[in-house]
Backbone as a chain_set.jsonl record, in Angstrom:
{"seq": "MIDFARRKYGVFLNEQYRRPSGFIGQFIGARMARQHQPENKWSVSLLDLQPSDHVLEIGFGPGIAIALLASLTPAGHIAGIDYSRKMVSLASRRNREAIQSGRVALCYGEASALPFASESFDKVLSIHALYFWRDPVEVLREGWRVLKPGGTFALTFLPKDRWPGGDQAATINGVYSGEEVVCLMKEAGFVQAHIERGPEPKPFRELAVVGVKY", "coords": {"N": [[20.964, -19.198, 22.779], [19.469, -16.954, 23.467], [19.812, -15.41, 21.137], [18.524, -17.064, 19.291], [15.903, -16.931, 20.252], [15.384, -14.231, 19.806], [15.492, -14.15, 17.023], [13.309, -15.774, 16.398], [11.254, -14.24, 17.495], [11.5, -12.009, 15.857], [10.775, -13.074, 13.35], [8.116, -13.782, 13.924], [7.023, -11.223, 14.471], [7.385, -9.941, 12.018], [5.727, -11.495, 10.392], [3.295, -10.848, 11.542], [3.065, -8.158, 10.833], [2.916, -8.473, 8.097], [0.597, -9.964, 7.843], [-1.603, -9.244, 9.856], [-3.127, -10.614, 12.792], [-5.503, -11.808, 15.26], [-5.228, -10.741, 18.745], [-2.725, -9.443, 18.836], [-2.552, -8.586, 16.214], [-4.578, -6.675, 16.184], [-3.48, -4.76, 17.864], [-1.237, -4.047, 16.315], [-2.547, -2.964, 14.11], [-3.674, -0.642, 15.252], [-1.322, 0.67, 15.895], [-0.224, 1.081, 13.346], [-2.119, 2.878, 12.353], [-1.586, 5.151, 13.866], [1.163, 5.675, 13.357], [1.498, 5.94, 10.569], [0.182, 8.137, 9.533], [1.32, 10.564, 8.317], [2.55, 9.639, 5.845], [0.342, 8.439, 4.664], [-1.371, 10.632, 4.08], [0.327, 12.151, 2.43], [0.845, 10.329, 0.327], [-1.695, 9.961, -0.808], [-2.048, 12.521, -1.797], [-0.42, 12.485, -4.029], [-1.878, 11.383, -6.042], [-3.523, 13.146, -7.378], [-6.374, 13.44, -7.164], [-9.676, 13.26, -8.564], [-13.132, 14.291, -8.255], [-14.854, 12.212, -9.15], [-13.353, 9.92, -9.34], [-12.456, 6.444, -9.504], [-10.925, 4.404, -7.226], [-8.367, 2.193, -6.135], [-7.004, 0.685, -3.254], [-4.241, -1.206, -2.407], [-3.542, -3.366, 0.102], [-4.652, -2.088, 2.541], [-4.558, -1.933, 5.303], [-5.387, -0.566, 8.497], [-7.24, 1.151, 7.386], [-7.025, 3.949, 7.162], [-6.103, 5.569, 4.99], [-8.067, 4.807, 3.172], [-10.362, 6.067, 4.2], [-9.638, 8.74, 3.828], [-9.348, 8.829, 1.03], [-12.021, 8.34, 0.286], [-13.248, 10.635, 1.263], [-12.342, 12.522, -0.493], [-13.359, 11.915, -2.943], [-16.233, 12.402, -3.695], [-18.109, 11.735, -5.667], [-17.205, 9.389, -6.584], [-15.754, 6.069, -6.316], [-14.382, 3.836, -3.933], [-12.22, 1.121, -3.587], [-10.777, -1.653, -1.831], [-8.205, -4.032, -1.024], [-6.931, -6.518, 1.121], [-4.568, -8.65, 2.772], [-5.043, -9.51, 5.291], [-7.499, -10.652, 7.438], [-8.121, -9.509, 9.85], [-7.387, -6.815, 9.451], [-9.218, -6.158, 7.463], [-11.553, -6.269, 8.954], [-11.067, -4.228, 10.922], [-10.71, -1.95, 9.284], [-13.151, -1.91, 8.0], [-14.907, -1.298, 10.07], [-13.978, 1.262, 10.674], [-14.692, 2.616, 8.359], [-17.425, 2.409, 8.148], [-19.841, 3.88, 7.521], [-19.389, 4.851, 4.904], [-19.138, 2.449, 3.561], [-21.685, 1.354, 3.94], [-23.145, 3.159, 2.462], [-22.425, 2.458, -0.049], [-20.209, 3.524, -1.273], [-17.694, 2.694, -0.669], [-15.857, -0.323, -0.838], [-14.533, -3.096, 0.674], [-12.263, -5.845, 0.739], [-11.021, -9.165, 1.454], [-8.051, -10.698, 0.297], [-5.612, -11.794, -2.2], [-2.944, -9.803, -3.32], [-1.718, -10.399, -5.691], [-3.616, -11.473, -7.295], [-5.942, -9.837, -8.197], [-9.366, -9.269, -7.579], [-10.849, -7.847, -9.592], [-12.242, -6.208, -12.458], [-10.528, -5.69, -15.585], [-9.14, -2.5, -16.386], [-10.683, -0.872, -14.619], [-10.21, 1.085, -12.731], [-9.263, 4.452, -11.93], [-7.109, 5.27, -10.427], [-4.506, 3.743, -8.498], [-3.324, 2.771, -5.33], [-0.75, 2.049, -2.966], [0.634, 1.519, 0.189], [3.388, 0.972, 2.142], [3.274, -1.797, 1.67], [4.739, -3.192, -0.138], [7.002, -4.636, 0.81], [6.069, -7.106, 1.575], [5.234, -8.546, -0.583], [5.497, -11.437, -2.399], [6.118, -11.727, -5.081], [6.773, -8.973, -6.525], [6.587, -7.861, -9.129], [4.545, -9.312, -10.295], [2.351, -8.438, -8.756], [2.389, -5.714, -9.402], [1.864, -5.89, -12.117], [-0.755, -6.769, -12.01], [-1.871, -4.473, -10.87], [-1.42, -2.721, -13.006], [-3.08, -3.937, -14.894], [-5.719, -3.522, -13.898], [-5.962, -0.814, -14.013], [-7.244, 2.033, -15.774], [-6.473, 3.252, -19.084], [-4.016, 5.771, -18.968], [-4.157, 5.912, -16.273], [-2.962, 6.135, -12.829], [-0.504, 4.729, -10.679], [0.494, 4.8, -7.435], [3.092, 4.029, -5.349], [4.159, 3.688, -2.203], [6.932, 3.501, 0.024], [9.545, 2.454, 2.33], [12.78, 3.119, 1.49], [15.756, 1.121, 0.843], [18.131, 2.393, 1.655], [17.406, 3.824, 3.828], [16.504, 2.096, 5.622], [16.101, 0.432, 8.778], [19.048, -0.881, 10.243], [20.952, -0.397, 8.412], [23.497, -1.202, 6.104], [22.839, -3.874, 6.048], [20.266, -4.057, 5.181], [20.254, -4.403, 2.465], [20.308, -7.091, 2.043], [17.853, -8.086, 2.62], [14.868, -9.612, 1.673], [12.378, -8.023, -0.243], [13.018, -5.411, 0.318], [13.871, -2.428, -1.212], [15.596, -0.097, -3.368], [14.737, 3.216, -4.547], [15.277, 3.437, -7.288], [15.39, 0.758, -8.038], [12.723, 0.021, -7.713], [11.511, 1.606, -9.64], [12.454, 0.252, -11.89], [11.143, -2.215, -11.492], [8.496, -1.379, -11.82], [8.524, -0.623, -14.528], [9.117, -3.065, -15.706], [6.744, -4.327, -15.187], [5.042, -3.118, -16.949], [4.562, -0.391, -16.909], [5.268, 2.256, -18.739], [6.109, 4.792, -18.164], [7.621, 5.848, -15.205], [8.428, 7.294, -12.109], [10.357, 8.708, -9.372], [9.099, 10.031, -6.36], [9.79, 12.213, -3.741], [9.509, 12.584, -0.174], [7.854, 15.267, 1.706], [9.57, 18.33, 2.468], [10.583, 20.849, 4.89], [10.343, 18.907, 6.814], [11.507, 15.985, 8.392], [11.374, 13.107, 6.457], [11.156, 9.877, 5.763], [10.174, 8.074, 3.89], [9.659, 7.267, 0.39], [8.097, 7.502, -2.854], [7.198, 5.635, -5.737], [5.857, 6.502, -8.764], [3.82, 5.345, -11.249], [2.572, 5.496, -14.602], [-0.018, 4.387, -16.66], [0.038, 3.695, -20.046]], "CA": [[19.535, -19.346, 23.069], [18.857, -15.624, 23.394], [19.788, -15.025, 19.724], [17.479, -17.855, 18.652], [14.618, -16.362, 20.67], [15.223, -12.951, 19.113], [15.171, -14.435, 15.629], [11.931, -16.271, 16.368], [10.383, -13.097, 17.739], [11.546, -11.177, 14.655], [9.956, -13.743, 12.331], [6.725, -13.644, 14.344], [6.589, -9.841, 14.317], [7.315, -9.67, 10.589], [4.524, -12.143, 9.891], [2.155, -10.077, 12.015], [2.954, -6.956, 9.998], [2.485, -8.908, 6.765], [-0.774, -10.476, 7.893], [-2.006, -9.112, 11.258], [-4.215, -11.48, 13.23], [-5.696, -11.917, 16.694], [-5.047, -9.563, 19.593], [-1.518, -8.751, 18.399], [-2.903, -7.919, 14.965], [-5.352, -5.476, 16.509], [-2.506, -3.801, 18.379], [-0.44, -3.577, 15.189], [-3.412, -2.092, 13.323], [-3.754, 0.656, 15.937], [-0.006, 1.299, 15.765], [-0.136, 1.554, 11.959], [-2.977, 4.049, 12.198], [-0.897, 6.292, 14.47], [2.481, 5.936, 12.784], [1.546, 6.155, 9.127], [-0.653, 9.259, 9.105], [1.958, 11.473, 7.358], [2.712, 9.078, 4.507], [-0.988, 8.247, 4.084], [-1.831, 11.911, 3.52], [1.203, 12.519, 1.317], [0.651, 9.391, -0.783], [-2.973, 10.292, -1.441], [-1.877, 13.773, -2.539], [0.278, 12.207, -5.286], [-2.811, 10.824, -7.023], [-4.271, 14.206, -8.062], [-7.723, 12.866, -7.223], [-10.832, 13.983, -9.084], [-14.3, 13.896, -7.457], [-15.534, 10.991, -9.619], [-12.376, 8.845, -9.536], [-12.541, 5.116, -8.906], [-9.578, 4.215, -6.696], [-8.101, 0.943, -5.43], [-5.837, 0.614, -2.385], [-3.746, -2.563, -2.19], [-2.966, -3.43, 1.434], [-5.166, -0.866, 3.175], [-4.322, -1.917, 6.749], [-6.529, -0.154, 9.328], [-8.237, 1.895, 6.617], [-6.886, 5.393, 7.282], [-6.076, 6.156, 3.645], [-9.379, 4.56, 2.569], [-11.261, 7.133, 4.652], [-9.226, 9.98, 3.166], [-9.72, 8.695, -0.382], [-13.475, 8.479, 0.165], [-13.627, 12.026, 1.517], [-11.91, 13.354, -1.615], [-14.017, 11.47, -4.183], [-17.66, 12.305, -3.332], [-18.893, 11.134, -6.747], [-16.467, 8.237, -7.065], [-15.871, 4.813, -5.585], [-13.117, 3.367, -3.391], [-12.134, -0.311, -3.299], [-9.547, -2.027, -1.156], [-7.959, -5.452, -0.797], [-5.887, -6.727, 2.123], [-4.292, -10.069, 3.023], [-5.355, -9.784, 6.694], [-8.92, -10.53, 7.778], [-8.194, -8.566, 10.961], [-7.381, -5.468, 8.899], [-10.506, -5.956, 6.794], [-12.519, -5.985, 10.019], [-10.801, -2.909, 11.507], [-10.961, -0.907, 8.287], [-14.599, -1.867, 7.739], [-15.523, -0.535, 11.16], [-13.591, 2.663, 10.548], [-15.343, 3.183, 7.179], [-18.743, 1.786, 8.118], [-20.857, 4.686, 6.84], [-19.093, 4.877, 3.47], [-19.45, 1.114, 3.051], [-23.143, 1.227, 3.925], [-23.674, 3.995, 1.382], [-22.01, 1.883, -1.321], [-19.099, 4.274, -1.858], [-16.454, 1.971, -0.351], [-15.968, -1.783, -0.767], [-13.27, -3.678, 1.129], [-12.291, -7.306, 0.677], [-9.843, -9.968, 1.783], [-7.558, -11.421, -0.865], [-4.205, -11.743, -2.614], [-2.616, -8.685, -4.207], [-1.261, -10.933, -6.969], [-4.783, -11.962, -8.045], [-6.971, -8.862, -7.843], [-10.696, -9.7, -8.033], [-11.492, -6.695, -10.226], [-12.18, -6.226, -13.914], [-9.485, -4.888, -16.21], [-9.438, -1.098, -16.701], [-11.822, -0.449, -13.807], [-9.83, 2.117, -11.768], [-8.502, 5.609, -12.399], [-5.904, 5.377, -9.621], [-4.196, 2.641, -7.578], [-2.447, 3.223, -4.259], [-0.281, 1.053, -2.013], [1.519, 2.162, 1.157], [4.073, 0.042, 3.05], [2.898, -3.196, 1.431], [5.713, -3.769, -1.069], [7.938, -5.556, 1.475], [5.436, -8.395, 1.854], [4.831, -9.183, -1.826], [6.463, -12.47, -2.796], [6.513, -11.418, -6.457], [6.27, -7.615, -6.724], [6.243, -7.593, -10.523], [3.219, -9.899, -10.508], [1.375, -7.522, -8.156], [2.368, -4.489, -10.196], [1.162, -6.207, -13.373], [-2.179, -6.765, -11.691], [-2.24, -3.069, -10.755], [-1.468, -2.203, -14.378], [-4.256, -4.511, -15.568], [-7.0, -2.958, -13.448], [-5.981, 0.623, -14.287], [-7.661, 2.544, -17.071], [-5.392, 3.952, -19.781], [-3.768, 7.07, -18.369], [-4.278, 5.801, -14.824], [-1.751, 6.301, -12.022], [-0.231, 3.817, -9.558], [1.451, 5.384, -6.49], [3.597, 2.979, -4.457], [4.974, 4.327, -1.16], [7.693, 2.51, 0.784], [10.801, 2.894, 2.939], [13.854, 2.581, 0.647], [16.763, 0.349, 1.574], [19.17, 3.218, 2.255], [16.877, 4.408, 5.06], [15.943, 0.977, 6.379], [16.858, 0.122, 9.999], [20.047, -1.927, 10.049], [21.992, 0.086, 7.508], [23.874, -1.976, 4.924], [22.222, -5.202, 6.089], [18.971, -4.004, 4.491], [20.43, -4.851, 1.086], [20.177, -8.541, 1.994], [16.503, -8.453, 3.04], [13.886, -9.718, 0.6], [11.287, -7.071, -0.143], [13.528, -4.063, 0.56], [14.379, -1.959, -2.501], [15.877, 1.319, -3.573], [13.776, 3.842, -5.442], [15.628, 3.093, -8.672], [14.998, -0.638, -8.275], [11.265, -0.045, -7.855], [11.225, 2.137, -10.971], [12.689, -0.859, -12.821], [10.054, -3.17, -11.316], [7.315, -0.779, -12.438], [8.654, -0.696, -15.982], [8.999, -4.485, -16.069], [5.326, -4.685, -15.085], [4.292, -2.524, -18.048], [4.439, 1.063, -16.803], [6.297, 2.85, -19.586], [6.61, 5.956, -17.42], [7.641, 5.689, -13.752], [9.406, 8.22, -11.539], [10.445, 8.749, -7.913], [8.658, 11.215, -5.627], [10.369, 12.231, -2.398], [8.611, 13.153, 0.832], [7.904, 16.719, 1.894], [10.624, 18.976, 3.248], [11.808, 20.419, 5.572], [10.064, 17.874, 7.813], [12.174, 14.709, 8.099], [10.416, 12.181, 5.877], [12.021, 8.793, 5.298], [9.584, 7.325, 2.789], [9.519, 7.844, -0.937], [7.096, 6.813, -3.663], [7.383, 5.525, -7.187], [4.571, 6.725, -9.412], [3.784, 4.858, -12.622], [1.397, 5.854, -15.384], [-0.335, 3.398, -17.681], [-0.249, 4.224, -21.393]], "C": [[18.806, -18.008, 22.948], [18.752, -15.177, 21.941], [18.694, -15.773, 18.976], [16.104, -17.285, 18.978], [14.355, -15.041, 19.966], [14.847, -13.161, 17.659], [13.733, -14.904, 15.496], [10.943, -15.135, 16.563], [10.338, -12.189, 16.506], [10.699, -11.761, 13.537], [8.477, -13.582, 12.652], [6.21, -12.231, 14.09], [6.453, -9.471, 12.846], [6.057, -10.275, 9.979], [3.278, -11.386, 10.321], [1.978, -8.785, 11.206], [2.497, -7.313, 8.59], [1.018, -9.28, 6.757], [-1.261, -10.432, 9.34], [-3.191, -10.014, 11.596], [-4.311, -11.451, 14.748], [-5.497, -10.615, 17.444], [-3.828, -8.756, 19.17], [-1.793, -7.987, 17.106], [-3.703, -6.649, 15.195], [-4.435, -4.374, 17.031], [-1.68, -3.207, 17.237], [-1.263, -2.646, 14.302], [-3.522, -0.705, 13.926], [-2.433, 1.407, 15.807], [0.187, 1.851, 14.357], [-0.923, 2.846, 11.773], [-2.304, 5.298, 12.756], [0.355, 6.663, 13.68], [2.444, 6.418, 11.341], [0.664, 7.297, 8.623], [0.056, 10.152, 8.081], [2.071, 10.893, 5.945], [1.375, 8.732, 3.854], [-1.446, 9.512, 3.372], [-0.996, 12.302, 2.308], [0.975, 11.621, 0.101], [-0.642, 9.684, -1.529], [-2.83, 11.563, -2.284], [-1.202, 13.555, -3.891], [-0.672, 11.777, -6.398], [-3.576, 11.884, -7.813], [-5.73, 13.768, -8.265], [-8.755, 13.831, -7.802], [-12.086, 13.456, -8.374], [-14.949, 12.57, -7.868], [-14.584, 9.809, -9.823], [-12.785, 7.546, -8.85], [-11.115, 4.722, -8.514], [-9.502, 2.878, -5.963], [-6.893, 1.124, -4.529], [-5.493, -0.849, -2.141], [-3.02, -2.597, -0.845], [-3.359, -2.221, 2.261], [-4.987, -0.819, 4.689], [-5.549, -1.483, 7.538], [-7.498, 0.789, 8.644], [-8.165, 3.407, 6.719], [-6.911, 6.063, 5.91], [-7.404, 5.942, 2.922], [-10.34, 5.684, 2.931], [-10.929, 8.448, 3.966], [-9.595, 9.951, 1.688], [-11.213, 8.919, -0.582], [-13.909, 9.926, 0.35], [-13.307, 12.93, 0.335], [-12.546, 12.969, -2.944], [-15.518, 11.308, -3.946], [-18.537, 11.679, -4.407], [-18.215, 9.882, -7.305], [-16.714, 6.982, -6.258], [-14.484, 4.351, -5.162], [-13.211, 1.874, -3.11], [-10.806, -0.584, -2.607], [-9.447, -3.524, -1.002], [-6.806, -5.582, 0.188], [-5.79, -8.217, 2.426], [-4.594, -10.466, 4.467], [-6.848, -9.6, 6.957], [-9.11, -9.567, 8.951], [-8.229, -7.133, 10.452], [-8.666, -5.168, 8.138], [-11.565, -5.587, 7.821], [-12.328, -4.586, 10.593], [-11.135, -1.791, 10.53], [-12.443, -0.786, 7.966], [-15.334, -1.113, 8.831], [-15.216, 0.953, 11.026], [-14.357, 3.351, 9.411], [-16.787, 2.694, 7.021], [-19.767, 2.581, 7.289], [-20.632, 4.705, 5.331], [-19.372, 3.525, 2.828], [-20.959, 0.936, 2.925], [-23.77, 2.036, 2.792], [-23.295, 3.472, 0.0], [-20.834, 2.572, -1.974], [-17.746, 3.616, -1.61], [-16.754, 0.484, -0.287], [-14.6, -2.355, -0.425], [-13.357, -5.193, 1.111], [-10.959, -7.894, 1.097], [-9.365, -10.66, 0.514], [-6.092, -11.18, -1.137], [-3.987, -10.575, -3.576], [-2.205, -9.167, -5.594], [-2.403, -11.492, -7.82], [-5.973, -11.064, -7.705], [-8.328, -9.263, -8.413], [-11.495, -8.562, -8.668], [-11.294, -6.783, -11.73], [-11.035, -5.364, -14.421], [-10.013, -3.484, -16.506], [-10.65, -0.583, -15.933], [-11.496, 0.66, -12.81], [-9.043, 3.236, -12.446], [-7.154, 5.7, -11.688], [-5.751, 4.104, -8.767], [-3.161, 3.154, -6.583], [-2.006, 2.036, -3.413], [0.777, 1.69, -1.126], [2.087, 1.101, 2.102], [3.614, -1.409, 2.891], [3.923, -3.926, 0.576], [6.579, -4.844, -0.428], [7.387, -6.981, 1.609], [4.982, -9.121, 0.587], [5.897, -10.185, -2.253], [6.987, -12.25, -4.212], [5.986, -10.028, -6.788], [5.886, -7.307, -8.162], [4.856, -8.143, -10.843], [2.129, -8.991, -9.949], [1.265, -6.248, -8.981], [1.689, -4.71, -11.546], [-0.349, -6.246, -13.159], [-2.685, -5.325, -11.527], [-2.363, -2.413, -12.116], [-2.734, -2.676, -15.087], [-5.542, -3.804, -15.186], [-7.079, -1.447, -13.648], [-6.533, 0.92, -15.673], [-6.449, 3.17, -17.77], [-5.25, 5.387, -19.248], [-3.83, 7.068, -16.861], [-2.935, 5.804, -14.121], [-1.693, 5.275, -10.897], [0.834, 4.49, -8.695], [1.81, 4.337, -5.446], [4.567, 3.608, -3.461], [5.653, 3.267, -0.297], [8.911, 3.178, 1.413], [11.944, 2.296, 2.126], [14.981, 1.963, 1.472], [17.828, 1.219, 2.234], [18.71, 3.905, 3.539], [16.288, 3.339, 5.986], [16.761, 0.758, 7.652], [17.83, -1.033, 9.755], [21.118, -1.568, 9.049], [22.23, -0.831, 6.33], [23.235, -3.36, 4.897], [20.885, -5.223, 5.348], [19.072, -4.531, 3.069], [20.237, -6.351, 0.941], [18.758, -9.01, 2.323], [15.577, -8.513, 1.834], [12.771, -8.703, 0.824], [11.718, -5.646, 0.143], [14.253, -3.596, -0.697], [14.782, -0.494, -2.431], [14.795, 1.898, -4.492], [14.014, 3.462, -6.887], [15.232, 1.653, -9.002], [13.491, -0.757, -8.458], [10.831, 0.567, -9.179], [11.397, 1.03, -12.012], [11.594, -1.911, -12.721], [8.779, -2.667, -11.982], [7.374, -0.932, -13.958], [8.569, -2.133, -16.476], [7.541, -4.935, -16.066], [4.469, -4.039, -16.165], [4.109, -1.022, -17.997], [5.591, 1.708, -17.582], [6.93, 4.051, -18.884], [6.517, 5.682, -15.928], [8.729, 6.601, -13.2], [9.315, 8.215, -10.016], [9.923, 10.081, -7.398], [9.226, 11.128, -4.219], [9.466, 12.995, -1.447], [8.828, 14.623, 1.065], [9.055, 17.167, 2.778], [10.05, 20.281, 3.797], [11.581, 19.341, 6.622], [10.82, 16.59, 7.444], [11.149, 13.677, 7.624], [11.209, 11.073, 5.214], [11.487, 8.094, 4.065], [9.753, 8.045, 1.45], [8.464, 7.037, -1.684], [7.59, 6.706, -5.092], [5.997, 5.591, -7.817], [4.679, 6.283, -10.868], [2.496, 5.243, -13.305], [1.212, 4.83, -16.485], [-0.67, 4.088, -18.996], [-0.62, 3.09, -22.323]], "O": [[17.699, -17.925, 22.415], [17.728, -14.625, 21.538], [18.013, -15.198, 18.127], [15.246, -17.168, 18.104], [13.222, -14.763, 19.572], [13.997, -12.454, 17.117], [13.019, -14.482, 14.586], [9.918, -15.069, 15.883], [9.283, -11.664, 16.15], [9.984, -11.03, 12.851], [7.675, -13.282, 11.768], [5.112, -12.046, 13.565], [5.517, -8.769, 12.465], [5.399, -9.649, 9.149], [2.314, -11.288, 9.562], [0.85, -8.376, 10.932], [1.773, -6.545, 7.957], [0.284, -8.97, 5.819], [-1.327, -11.473, 9.994], [-4.125, -10.163, 10.809], [-3.349, -11.119, 15.439], [-5.582, -9.53, 16.87], [-3.877, -7.526, 19.143], [-1.316, -6.866, 16.93], [-3.527, -5.66, 14.483], [-4.592, -3.204, 16.683], [-1.45, -1.998, 17.2], [-0.743, -1.652, 13.796], [-3.471, 0.295, 13.21], [-2.417, 2.626, 15.632], [0.7, 2.957, 14.186], [-0.461, 3.784, 11.123], [-2.434, 6.382, 12.186], [0.576, 7.834, 13.373], [3.281, 7.226, 10.939], [0.425, 7.412, 7.421], [-0.545, 10.477, 7.057], [1.733, 11.56, 4.967], [1.273, 8.728, 2.627], [-1.855, 9.473, 2.212], [-1.532, 12.729, 1.286], [0.918, 12.107, -1.028], [-0.669, 9.654, -2.76], [-3.422, 11.669, -3.359], [-1.39, 14.355, -4.808], [-0.304, 11.805, -7.573], [-4.214, 11.56, -8.815], [-6.237, 13.733, -9.386], [-8.713, 15.038, -7.565], [-12.108, 12.305, -7.937], [-15.529, 11.881, -7.029], [-14.972, 8.803, -10.416], [-13.376, 7.548, -7.77], [-10.212, 4.705, -9.351], [-10.435, 2.479, -5.266], [-5.869, 1.65, -4.963], [-6.342, -1.635, -1.721], [-1.998, -1.932, -0.673], [-2.506, -1.42, 2.642], [-5.235, 0.218, 5.304], [-6.648, -1.977, 7.282], [-8.487, 1.196, 9.253], [-9.137, 4.09, 6.398], [-7.659, 7.018, 5.697], [-7.826, 6.796, 2.143], [-11.053, 6.196, 2.068], [-11.827, 9.19, 3.567], [-10.099, 10.939, 1.153], [-11.62, 9.609, -1.517], [-14.827, 10.394, -0.322], [-13.924, 13.982, 0.171], [-12.302, 13.619, -3.961], [-16.027, 10.188, -3.99], [-19.601, 11.144, -4.097], [-18.597, 9.376, -8.361], [-17.744, 6.842, -5.599], [-13.525, 4.457, -5.927], [-14.159, 1.413, -2.475], [-9.837, 0.157, -2.775], [-10.456, -4.214, -0.866], [-5.822, -4.848, 0.103], [-6.777, -8.95, 2.353], [-4.422, -11.628, 4.836], [-7.396, -8.522, 6.727], [-10.133, -8.887, 9.04], [-9.004, -6.317, 10.951], [-9.151, -4.037, 8.168], [-12.381, -4.695, 7.586], [-13.293, -3.836, 10.74], [-11.766, -0.802, 10.901], [-12.937, 0.307, 7.693], [-16.277, -0.372, 8.553], [-16.086, 1.797, 11.24], [-14.641, 4.546, 9.497], [-17.3, 2.581, 5.907], [-20.472, 2.012, 6.456], [-21.586, 4.587, 4.563], [-19.798, 3.463, 1.674], [-21.447, 0.426, 1.917], [-24.795, 1.647, 2.233], [-23.782, 3.978, -1.011], [-20.484, 2.251, -3.11], [-16.762, 3.948, -2.271], [-17.782, 0.073, 0.252], [-13.626, -2.128, -1.142], [-14.4, -5.764, 1.429], [-9.924, -7.226, 1.096], [-10.179, -11.157, -0.264], [-5.416, -10.459, -0.404], [-4.75, -10.386, -4.524], [-2.33, -8.425, -6.568], [-2.175, -11.937, -8.945], [-6.897, -11.485, -7.01], [-8.434, -9.565, -9.601], [-12.658, -8.339, -8.331], [-10.316, -7.353, -12.214], [-10.623, -4.414, -13.755], [-11.186, -3.307, -16.834], [-11.533, 0.058, -16.504], [-12.39, 1.138, -12.112], [-8.277, 3.015, -13.384], [-6.171, 6.154, -12.272], [-6.738, 3.481, -8.374], [-2.238, 3.88, -6.951], [-2.791, 1.12, -3.167], [1.708, 2.325, -1.621], [1.33, 0.41, 2.786], [3.571, -2.159, 3.866], [3.963, -5.157, 0.574], [6.863, -5.861, -1.06], [8.149, -7.939, 1.739], [4.403, -10.204, 0.676], [7.059, -9.825, -2.445], [8.145, -12.545, -4.51], [4.867, -9.902, -7.283], [4.939, -6.555, -8.39], [4.086, -7.519, -11.573], [1.097, -8.792, -10.59], [0.162, -5.76, -9.229], [1.015, -3.817, -12.058], [-1.121, -5.814, -14.015], [-3.78, -4.99, -11.981], [-3.291, -1.642, -12.36], [-3.382, -1.905, -15.794], [-6.371, -3.515, -16.05], [-8.145, -0.857, -13.474], [-6.32, 0.163, -16.62], [-5.497, 3.576, -17.103], [-6.235, 6.111, -19.101], [-3.588, 8.094, -16.225], [-1.902, 5.516, -14.725], [-2.698, 4.989, -10.247], [1.95, 4.726, -9.158], [0.939, 3.822, -4.746], [5.669, 4.013, -3.832], [5.04, 2.264, 0.069], [9.262, 4.31, 1.078], [12.072, 1.073, 2.074], [15.13, 2.258, 2.658], [18.379, 0.835, 3.265], [19.518, 4.496, 4.255], [15.658, 3.65, 6.997], [17.986, 0.882, 7.621], [17.474, -2.036, 9.136], [22.073, -2.318, 8.847], [21.29, -1.204, 5.629], [23.104, -3.956, 3.828], [20.422, -6.285, 4.932], [18.096, -5.045, 2.523], [20.024, -6.839, -0.169], [18.49, -10.212, 2.307], [15.511, -7.561, 1.056], [12.281, -8.542, 1.942], [10.875, -4.752, 0.207], [15.146, -4.282, -1.194], [14.355, 0.245, -1.543], [14.041, 1.161, -5.127], [13.069, 3.196, -7.63], [14.792, 1.366, -10.115], [13.029, -1.553, -9.276], [9.871, 0.091, -9.786], [10.572, 0.893, -12.915], [11.156, -2.448, -13.739], [8.066, -3.432, -12.63], [6.393, -1.322, -14.591], [8.013, -2.393, -17.544], [7.149, -5.808, -16.839], [3.291, -4.37, -16.292], [3.563, -0.432, -18.929], [6.738, 1.703, -17.135], [8.132, 4.291, -18.999], [5.45, 5.321, -15.432], [9.825, 6.674, -13.757], [8.318, 7.773, -9.445], [10.262, 11.137, -7.933], [9.148, 10.08, -3.579], [8.756, 13.92, -1.842], [9.857, 15.177, 0.676], [9.455, 16.47, 3.71], [9.094, 20.795, 3.215], [12.536, 18.9, 7.262], [10.77, 16.16, 6.292], [10.168, 13.41, 8.317], [11.868, 11.308, 4.201], [12.266, 7.571, 3.269], [9.961, 9.257, 1.393], [7.996, 6.008, -1.195], [8.306, 7.576, -5.588], [5.092, 4.84, -7.454], [5.517, 6.778, -11.622], [1.444, 5.311, -12.669], [2.168, 4.45, -17.161], [-1.546, 4.951, -19.055], [-0.897, 3.322, -23.5]]}, "num_chains": 1, "name": "protein.A"}
């Protein structure tokens, strides 16, 4: 009975991280904002942003990286899509001024069906969203589609060898090694894709795969 309850709680918590909602979703959003500051800053740094860049974040959560992206592109535009209406609400409040000025636009929707024109972004970013994509290649193909030629897609995630649970992580859907994500990127159309590792000497568990559209 206890094991069953734990499994049910695990499923519930996983669903909340995939699609935060209600009071629990608000709590998870606040937790994300605290926990993911280092990888947000590092992931944004991988994009080599220019002041006029148009950037899309897929799965923006509480909107921390959105705010940083907006601060670094004063002549550009930032868009974001998230599968949680709660996160859209939280991120919209956090980025209210930039939204009101027309420099940021956030929306609710599916990562596998991006509501943006082809070749409309210079950069695409996604942080800790890979685990929740039912078909990652489909999402990556959409990212490839909306990128301009020469555009960059930076995908940050926790690789399976550093996932809690050790060897059991290999059996979890949505958990990948860096090399596996490079293969997914190339299957989606990114001819060039490589692994970036987090900053040292600070312990940093995440890594990123960066793909370039040619």
